C-alpha positions, 0 to 999 in steps of 0.5 A: 516569518512565512518561510518558518511557518511553511517549514513547520507545517511541512515538518508536521505533515511529514511526521504525520505521514511517517506514522500513517505509512508505518500503520499501513506497513504494519498492517500489510506486513501482518497480512502477508504473514497471515497469508504465508501461514495459511497458504500451505494448508488452504491452497493445496485444494485449489485448481491450478490457476489459483496456485500461481500466486504463492500466497493464498488468503482465506479472506476476501477473494483472489485480488486480496493478495495483490491489494496486500503486496501492493500495499506493502510496497506503497508502505515501505516506499511511503515510509522511506520517502517520508523519513527522507522528506523530513530530512529535506524539509530540515534543510529547506533549500530548493534542490532538497525540496524538489527531491522531496517532492519527486519522492513524494509523487512516487509514493503517492502513485504507489499508494494510489495503485494499491488503493485502486486494487482495493477499490476493485476488490470491494467492487468484486465483493466475496466470490469464493475461489474465482473472480467471476462477478455475479453482477449482470452486464448492462 
């Protein structure tokens, strides 16, 4: 009885994970497409250090490109590991559960990396075309 309850709860959480990672993946894909379409016209006026990253985002600051790329990577890996996790939960034996846990840990770490870049971008704020912070150093 407890095994069946755990299996159904894990299955529901994996399905929720698939939907959430699909949402992250679709938003990050849209942002990459938006950045690619705007790069040619917007990045031609930037100074050489800003031209190093091939995708320029007219929104946010220069950290936005890293946030979007790492969110896209985390979305792809998370979506894939969630689908594989559903398969592993349906089999419900020790080796498959360990494989699901290991792949989920990798997905979690990539998601935390993307979240760290997003937090840094929020902390920096809008700075125009450079990453110089206007906060006083204390």
